[in-house]
N, C-alpha and C positions, 0 to 999 in steps of 0.2 A: 504493500500500500504506500501511497504518497500522501503525506499530510501537509497542511498549510495553516498559517495563521493570517487572517486578512482583516482589514479595517472595515467597520460598519459605522453607521451614524450613532449607534449606542455603545460603541467600544469594539474591541477586538473579538473575533470569533475564531474558533478552530474548525477545521473541516477536512474531509477526505476527498481526494480527487477520483472522479470516474468519468471517462469520456469528455475530458476537458471541462467538466463541471465540478464546482465545489459543493459537496453535500455537507451542510453544517452539522457540527456536533451540537448538543443542547446548549442553550445560552448559559453563560456564566461558568462553563467548564473549559478551562484552558488546556493546552496541549501537555503541559507539565503534569497536570492531574491525571490525564489519560495515560501517559506513558509510565507513570508510577505504578500502574496496575500490571505492568509486565507485558510481554508479547501477546499472550492470550487475551488479556483484558483489552489491549489496544486493538487487536483484530476484531474482537466482539463489538467494540465501540464503533469501529469503522463500518462493520456490516450493518449495524443499527442505523448509522447515519445514511448509508446508501439505500436502506429500505424505508427511510422516513418519508413522510408526506410533505415535509417542509420543502418549499421551492428551492432548487439548487441555484447557485450563482455562477454565471459563465466565468471561467478562469480569465478570459481576455478582459473582462470588465472589472475584475477585482483589484484592489490595492493590496498587494502582498506585503506583510511584515516579515521579519525574521521568523522562522518556524517557532523558535523559543525566544521571544522578544527580550526577556530578562532572565537569563540562566542563573542558577544559584552561584555557579563559578565557571570561569573559562580558563582552561589551561592550553597554552599553545606549545606543542611538543616539537622536537627537532629530530624527526625520524629519518630524514633524508640527509645523510652525511655528505653526499656529493654537493648539496646546496651549500653546506658550511665551507667545504673546500673552495668552491667557486667564490664565495663571499670574501674569504681571506685573501684569495688571489686578487680580487678587485680592489681591495684596500691596500695592496702592495706588500702583503705578507706571504710567507710560504704556504703552500697548499696542505702541508702536513698538519694533521690534527693532533692535539694532545691525547694521551691515552684515555683520559676520562670520558671522551666522547664515545669510545668503544666499550666502556664499562657501565655507563649510566644512561638510561633513556631520559635525556634532559627535557625539561619543560620550564616555562615561566607563566605567571598569572597575567591574564589580560583583564580589562575592565568590563564587567557585565553591563555597566551603565552606558557604554558607547556602542552597543550592538545596533546595527542598522539593517534595513531590509535589502532585498536583492536588486531593487531598481531605484533606491533612494540616492539622492545626490550625496557626494562625499566631500566634507570640508577639508581642505588642506590644513594640516596641523599648524597652528599659528607660529610664525617665525621660521618655518621650514622651507628651504629651497630645493631639497632633495626628497620629494614625496614619491612614494613607491607603492606598488601593490604586491601581493604575494598569493599565488594560486595554491590553495590547500584544499583538503577535504577534512571534515570533522566527524567524529563519532560522538553520539549523544547517548548518555546513560538513561536507562529506564529505572528499574529498581536500584536503589543505592546498595552500598556494600562496603566492607572493610576487610583489609588483609586478604585480598583476593589473589588467587593464582592467575596466571595469564589465561588459562582455559576458562576459569570462572569469569574473569573480566570480559572475555569475548561474549559470554552469554548475557552479560548485563548491558551490552550495547543494543539499544532499541532502534537505532536508525542512523543514517548518514546524511550529510548535507554539504554543499559547497561552503568553503570558509575562505574569506579574503582578509588577510592580515595587512591592513594598510599601515605603512611604515614611514616615519620621517627619518630618513637615513642620516642626515646631518645631525639631528638631535640625538639619535642613537649613538653615533660615533663620539659626539661631544660628551655624552654621559658615560661612555664605556670605561674611561680611566677610574671611575668611582668603584668599579668592580662589585656592584651590589645588585646587578640584574637590570632588567628592562624598566624604563620609566616613561618620560614624555615621548620618547621616540616611538613608543608602541601604544600610546594612550589615546590616539585620535579617533579611530573607528575600527570596527570589525564587522564584516558582512557575513550573514548567514542566510542561506536560502538557495533557490526559491522553495524547495520542498524538504521535508524530512522523509527519507525513503527507507522503508523497513528492510532488514537484511535478507528476507526471503526473496524480494524482488531482484536483489543483486547477486543471488547465489550463482547464476551462470557466469558471472565475472570473477569468481574466486579462483586464485591460482596459488597453491601451496600455502593456504591459510591467509592470504592477503587479497584484497580487492585489486584487480588489474583493470583499472578504468583509464581510458584514453582522455587526455586533457589538452586544452589549448587556451592560451591567453593572448588577447589582442588589445591594442591601443589605437583608437581611431581607424579601425579596420585592418591594421597591420599586425601580423602575427609576431609576437615577441618571443614566445616559447611554447613548446609542447612536450608531452611525455606520457608516462604511465605511472599510476600510483603503486604498482607492485615493486617499484624500485626502493621502497622503504627499507631501511636497515633495521629499524625497530618496528615491531607490529603494534597495532592499537592495544591488543591484549597485554603486551609487555608494558607499555607506558601506563595503562590504566592500573595494572597490578602494582607497578612501582608507586604510583600516586596514592594508592589505597593503603599503603603501609602505615598503620597507626592512625588512619584518617577515615572518617565516615564520609564516603561519597554519597551524593544526593541525586534524586531523579532530576533530569534536565541538565546535569553537569556536562559541559562541552569540552572535548579534547580535539584540538587542531593537530593535523598531521605534520606540520612544517611544510615548507615550500617544495613543490615538485621541481627538481633541478631545471634551471633555465627559465622558469615561469615567474620571473620578477625582473625588474630593471637592473638592480645593482649587480647581478651576475654578469651583465653585459658591459659593465664599466671597465675601461682600460685607461689608466692615467697616461700610459705611453702612446695611446692612439685615441684621444678624446673624440675625434671626428667620427669614429665608428659607433659611438654610443647613441642609442635612439632618443635619449633625452629624458629628463625627469618629468613627472606629471605636472601639468599646468592647468589653470582655470579653463574649463570647457572641454578638456580631454575626456574621451569616452572609453571606459575599460570594460571589456567583455571577457568573462571567464566561462568556458564550457567544459563540463565533465560528463562523460558517458554515464547515462543512467541517473544522473543527479540534476540535469537541466543546465540552465544558463543564468548568469547574472549580468546585468548591463547597467552601468552607473556612470554618471557624469561628475567629474571632479570640479569643485568650486573653490574659489579663493576665499580666504578668511581674513579677518582683521588682524593687524599687527599685534603682537603680545605686549602686555604692559611691561616695560623694562624694569629689571632689578639690578641694583648696583652691586658689583662684586665685593666680597669681604677682603680686607687687607690680608695678604699672605706674608707673615713675618719671615718665612724661610726662602722667599723668592728674591733672587738678586735683581734689584731694580735695573731697568734698561739704561743704557748710556744716554745722557741728555742729548737731544737733537735740537740744535739751534742753527737756523739759517742766518748766517752772518753777513749776507750780501747787503750792501747799502740799498735804501729804498727811497723812491720819490714821494711815497705816501706811507702812513703807518701800516706796517705789515701785520694786520690783525684780522681775525675772521670776520667777514661781513662785507657790506656794500660800501664802496669808496668812490666818490666822484673824482675822475681823473681828467676830465675835460668838460667843456660846455655840454650838458645833457648827455654825458657819457660816463658810465660807471664800470668799475671792475668788482667782481665778487672774488674775494681772496680766501684761500684755505691754507694757512700755514701748517706744516713747515715746507711744503712743496715736494715731499717725498711721494712714494707710491700712492696713487689714489687721491692725494691732496692737491687737486687741480684748481685752476682759476677759470672764471667765465666772465662774460661782459654783457652790458646792456647799452643800447644806443637808442635814444628817443628823438623823434621828430614831431612834426605837427600832427597829432592825432594817431600816431603809429609808433611802434618801437620794434627793435630787432634784438634778439638774444644771440650771443655767441657761446655755444656749447652748453650742455647740461653736465651733470656730475656723476660720481661713481655709483651711487645708490639712490633709492627713492627718498629716504629721509633727508639726505643732504640736499637733493634737488628741491624737495618740498620746502625746506627751510629757506633756500635761496629765492624761490619764486614768491614765497610769502613776503620776504623782505623787499622784493622788487615791486610789490603791488602799489606802494605809494606812488610809483612812477607809472606802472602799467594800467592802473585804474584810470589815469588821465590820458595816457598814450597807449592804447591797447596793443598787446603783443600780436603782431601779424606774421612775423617771419623769425626763423632761427637758422643760423649758419653753423654747421658742424665742421670743425677744423680738420678732424681726422677720425679714424675708425676706432681708436682705443676706447674701452668701456668707461674710463674715468672722464670721458668727454661726451658719452652717448647714452649711458644707461638710464638717465632720467628723461629721455625723449618722450616716453609714454605719458608723462605728466603734462605735457604741452597740450593745449586745447586742439580740437579737431580743425579749428579755423586757422591754426598756426601752420604756415607752410615751412617745412624743413628742407633746407638746401645744403648740398654737399658736392664736392668734386666727384666726377664720374668714377674715378678709381677708388675714392673713399666708399662710395656706395657698393662697389664690387667687394671691397675688403670687408665691409660690415657684414655681408652675407656669409662670410667664411670665418668670422671671429669666433673665438671660443664662447659657448653659451655662458651668460653671466653667472648662472647658478653653479657652473663648474668651478668657479673661483672659491666656492665654499670649501673645496678640498684644502685650501691653504689654512683653513681654520680648524678642520676636524680630522683630517687624515694624518696618520703618522708618516712623515716624509723623511724619517731618519735624522741624521745630524742637522739637516736643514730646517727641521720643524720649528725651532725657536725663531729663526729668521722670518719664516713665513707668518708665524703667529703675530710677531711684532709689526710686520709691515702691513698685514691685511686684516688683522683681528678686529679693527674698529668699524668695519663696513658690514652692511646688511645686504646680502645678495638674494634674498627671497623676494618673490613677487615681480621681478623685473621681466618685462616682455619687450624685447627689442623692437623699436619702431624705426623703420627705414625712412630715409629722406623721401620727400615727395617730388623733388626736382634736383636734377644734376646739372653740372656745368663743366666745361673744359677751359683751361687757360685762365680766363679772367671774366668776371661778371660785375656789372655796375648795377647797383640797386638804388631805388629811391625810397628812403625811409622818412615819410612825412616831410618831403621837400629837401631832405639832406642826401647828398651823394655819398654812398658807401661802396668802396671798391673791394671785391673779394678776388683773391689771386691764389691759384694752386702753384706752390713753389716746390712741390715734391717731384719724385719720391726722395725721401730723406729719412726722417724719423719713422714714417710709415710709407705705404704705397702712394699716398697723396697727402700733402700738408698744406692746408689753406691758411692764409692770413687775411685779416679784415682791417682795412684802412679807412679811417674817418678823416679826410683831408681838412675839413673846416675846423676840426677840434685838435688836429695835429697828434692824433692817437692811432696806434697800431696794436691790434690784438694778434699776437704771434703764434698762438697755439703752442704745440710742442716742438716747434722749431726753436723755441727759446726756453731754456731752463736757467734760472738765476739762483745762484748759491747752492744749487744741487746739480748733480752730474747728468748730462744728456745721455740718452741711450739710443743707439742706432739699430733699430729692429730691421729696417729695410735697406737704407742706403740707396745709392752709393754715398760715401762720406764726402766726396767731391761735390755731389749734388747739394748736400746740406751746407757746405761752405759757400757754394754759389747762392743758395737761398739767403744766407746771412748777408751777402753783398746786395742782394735785391731788397732786403728789408731796410738796409742802411740807405739805399737809393731813394726810398720813399721820403726821406727827410723827416720822418715822424720824430718828435721830441720826446713823447711819452709812449712807452712800449709796455704792454701787459703780456707777460709770458704765460705759457701754459702751466708752469709751476714756478713758484718763488715770488719774491716781491716785485712790485712795479719798478721798471728801470727806464733807462734812456739808451741812446746808441752805444754807450760803453758796455752795456750788458750784452748787446749783440756781438760786439768785438770780443768780449771775453769768451763767449761760446765758440766763436770762430777760431779763437786762439787755442781753445781746448781741442777742437776737432783737428786742427793742424798739428797739434802736439801728438795726438793719437796716430795720425798718419806717419809722422816722423819716427815715433817709437816703434810702430809696427814694421815699417819699411826697413828700419835699421836692424831689427831683430831678424827679419826674414832674410836680409842680405847676409847676415852672419850664419845662416843655415839653421836657425832655431825653429823648432816646431811651435805651433800655436800654444800648446801647454807649457812649453819652456819659456815662451815670450811673456806669458802671464807672470811668471816668477821674476823676470828680469826687468819688467817695465818700470820706468821712473815717472811718477805722476807729477813730480816737481811742485809747482805752486797750486796745482789742482787737487792735491791730496787732501786738502781741508774741506773741499766741497762735500756736501751730504751725498751719501750713496756712492762714494768713490769706487766701490767694488763693481760698478757698472762697466768699468774698463774691460771686464771679461767679455761682455757682449760686443763692445766697440772694437776690441782687438780681433775678436772672432770675425766680425763683419769685414774688417780690413784684410785679414788673412784670406777670407773667402774671395775677396776682390783680386788679391794678388795671385793666389794659387788654389782655385776651387778643387782641383783634383786631389791635392794633398791635404786639404783641410776638411774634416768631416762636417756635414751640414747638420748641426746639432739642433734639437728641438728646444722650444722655449723653456720647458720645465727643467731640462738638463742644464741649460745656461743659468737659470735662476738658482739651481742647486750649487753650481760652481761659484756664483756670486756669493752665496751664503757662506761658503768656505772662507772667503776673503774678507767677509764683513767683520769689523772689530766688535760688534755687539753680540 
């Protein structure tokens, strides 16, 4: 038999299925009460419902709840050890499991209060950027029991259902150092349904004491994983027996099987090849789980509100990070917030100019204004836009220019109104389509990346990468674009490739102001992700040729032409050092150890010389210099960082 719980105007009802019709059980009798009578009692109740004169309800018209909407307890077991091996590999750890996994049928407690039905919307766990599903099946107990043998435990299983263990992977990884089990990472939602199927219906699918059910998981119609449930290393009888030791199990207790290998997202994560990852779940994604004999669940993922922040406690045992002070001279106070740098032209500054702490700009004309760049996350961008409303309420924001593709200048795009036209260079638009998804940056906060972990935590720990949905530019240009912003001429020029594949600057001639984007780092070290370096040096010359007296860098304090000359000097120094080392026959790795930063050693993030030398070596001898990925280069920088 297949049992359901469904919603009615007077409350939930239990019913048994027959010919796609739900035959109601008597009012006020829940499924837990029925299954507590055991297999014979449940069968008799089903036969009585099928024979009843009460009008059945078409299954297609019913709103199904979880078969057991509020179980007495929910234990999620880890019966598929291959799933655990895959998860360890995805997190960068060896696949080898500790001996305990082979000795104990492990489980953890999930929350009965967060059980949802098979077609209910699923809220993303607040604050999570790595939201995942897990295709499992669950065994539900009928009569309770205590100190059961595995054979007895099997007899106490009254039915099976689909179980989706929704998981906030980033929260889970963040909590794992506590070593006290699952918490908020697994506290968001658990799906049960659509049916509770009695064991007799599944008897043809039994193989060697296990259910051999074919399963498939899809996201937005795309198959993520498939498999069979008889790959379980631990049987339901064994895990229920283990759980019953010294404990009274109750009717309706739920035991999840653990994830069928491959049927979740995290198993497909590769930090070495992030482009192959199908992506974490986002608002509007549809997840479908199908299990032979148990039916199908189909649910839409929905965004949730940001969590209320909690201030961390002081850790007396943690060595405080080295003070980071940007010592470059500034034309305006280098403080967080909005600063007027010209007539109706403002810079939004975020000290100290290191990773993610980028600047933006606002240009106001008669009845219109233009934004230059957004910021690294949504809270930072929302703070900036709120501060700018004193201007934009009088001069509505109509356009935004994105200087380049990096996330610390684009991730806030979604907060701009639909009427705001976003403009970028054509090559920037192309590069944005291939940028690392913003939520993948959460890895710097939660994944153990070996000796480089403290470096990543310090550099990226302050940012919130959840909820970001990349918004692409509405309009592209090549070369140069002249805009009218409320009667003011604004010149946009692509001076790249240099820092990235395209690097735009925004010149406001009547205010004598230039927004340089990441062609200019002041007091902090430039980083040449794209190059060529000669192209960046040429871009410095073109910025100087504008004659702008006030220049807003992508990172660091507001400067003047001397700030541009300083960056030009640094880049020329990199070329001199790299070319000299290469002429001596030194490899890239050897050149890193020999480089002399000279006067530039005091700039913040001086370890970026690793990337810059690598870029120059690739220009000089690409065949002999390996093309290293960004994560590898970041790890090499971490090794050289003094912090």
